[in-house]
C-alpha positions in Angstrom: 50.6 -18.5 11.7 52.9 -15.8 10.8 52.0 -13.1 8.6 53.4 -12.8 5.1 56.8 -11.0 5.1 57.1 -10.8 9.0 60.4 -12.9 9.0 58.7 -15.4 11.4 58.3 -19.0 10.8 59.2 -21.3 7.8 57.8 -21.6 4.3 56.0 -24.7 3.7 58.8 -26.6 2.4 60.4 -26.6 6.0 63.2 -24.4 4.8 63.5 -21.0 6.8 61.5 -18.2 4.8 63.4 -15.7 2.6 63.1 -12.8 5.4 64.4 -15.4 8.1 67.5 -16.0 5.6 68.3 -12.7 5.0 68.4 -11.6 8.7 70.6 -14.6 9.4 73.0 -13.5 6.7 72.9 -10.0 8.3 73.5 -11.1 11.8 76.7 -13.5 10.5 78.3 -10.7 8.4 77.8 -7.9 11.3 79.8 -10.2 13.6 82.3 -10.9 10.7 81.5 -14.7 10.6 82.1 -14.9 7.1 81.9 -18.4 7.0 78.3 -18.7 8.6 77.1 -15.8 5.8 78.9 -18.0 3.1 76.9 -21.4 4.2 73.8 -19.3 3.3 74.7 -19.1 -0.3 73.3 -21.7 -2.8 76.1 -23.3 -4.7 76.4 -21.5 -7.8 74.8 -18.4 -6.3 74.9 -15.5 -8.5 76.3 -12.2 -7.1 76.1 -8.5 -8.7 77.7 -5.7 -7.2 77.8 -3.0 -9.9 80.2 -2.0 -11.2 82.8 -4.6 -10.7 81.2 -7.7 -9.6 79.0 -10.0 -11.5 79.8 -13.6 -11.0 78.9 -17.1 -9.6 80.1 -18.3 -6.0 80.8 -22.0 -7.2 82.2 -23.2 -4.0 81.7 -22.5 -0.2 85.1 -20.9 -0.2 84.3 -18.4 -2.8 81.0 -17.4 -0.7 83.0 -17.0 2.4 85.7 -14.9 0.4 82.6 -12.9 -1.0 81.4 -12.2 2.5 84.8 -11.4 3.9 85.1 -8.8 0.9 82.2 -6.8 2.3 83.3 -3.8 4.2 80.5 -2.7 6.1 78.1 -4.1 8.5 74.4 -3.2 8.1 71.7 -2.9 10.5 68.2 -3.8 8.6 65.7 -0.9 8.6 63.4 -2.2 6.0 62.4 -5.5 4.1 60.2 -5.9 1.4 59.4 -9.4 0.4 57.5 -10.9 -2.9 57.7 -14.5 -2.8 61.2 -15.7 -2.9 62.7 -12.2 -3.4 63.5 -9.8 -0.4 65.0 -6.2 -0.7 66.6 -5.3 2.5 67.8 -1.7 3.2 70.7 -1.5 5.8 72.1 1.5 7.3 75.9 0.8 7.1 78.2 0.3 10.3 81.5 -0.6 11.5 82.5 -4.4 10.9 85.1 -6.4 13.1 88.5 -6.3 11.0 87.2 -4.3 8.1 87.0 -0.6 7.4 83.8 0.6 6.5 83.7 3.1 3.8 80.1 4.5 4.3 79.1 4.4 8.0 75.7 5.7 8.6 74.7 5.7 4.9 72.1 3.5 3.4 72.7 0.5 1.1 70.2 -2.1 -0.1 70.3 -5.5 -1.7 67.9 -7.8 -3.3 68.1 -11.6 -2.2 66.5 -14.4 -4.2 66.0 -17.2 -1.5 65.2 -20.8 -2.3 65.0 -23.8 -0.2 66.8 -21.6 2.6 69.7 -20.9 0.4 70.6 -17.5 -1.5 70.6 -17.9 -5.0 70.9 -14.2 -6.1 72.5 -11.6 -4.1 72.5 -8.1 -6.0 73.3 -4.6 -4.5 70.7 -2.2 -5.7 69.5 1.1 -5.4 68.1 2.2 -1.9 64.4 2.2 -2.4 62.3 5.1 -1.4 60.6 5.0 2.0 57.0 4.2 2.2 54.6 7.1 2.2 53.0 7.3 5.8 49.6 6.2 6.1 47.0 8.8 4.7 49.5 10.4 2.5 51.1 12.9 4.8 54.1 14.4 4.1 57.0 15.7 6.1 
């Protein structure tokens, strides 16, 4: 049995775990496979990308277009999962056929995943890195 939050295995419903879905989304986005990334969104998924975007992805075409609108690839450096919610932190990088406006910078997104589909994607502030064991600081 996989440890909680490890991203391995599947939820008891047979649907992939939220971390597996987030990793699949990131991999598709990095490859500029916007259709594959879009298929990971549920119909009417809510997207929030302040200060401009707050909307619903009513169709798969809108989900594909949303993913195509994201300028950067992102290497996952941290994930925190609680229930069906994952906050993923990415280091941004160049993406095929796009111009990344912040390569090397960190960004974070909150994902709510139900039944193997993203129902909420929200760009959020980058969470602070966890403190090292024993409370040591650098």
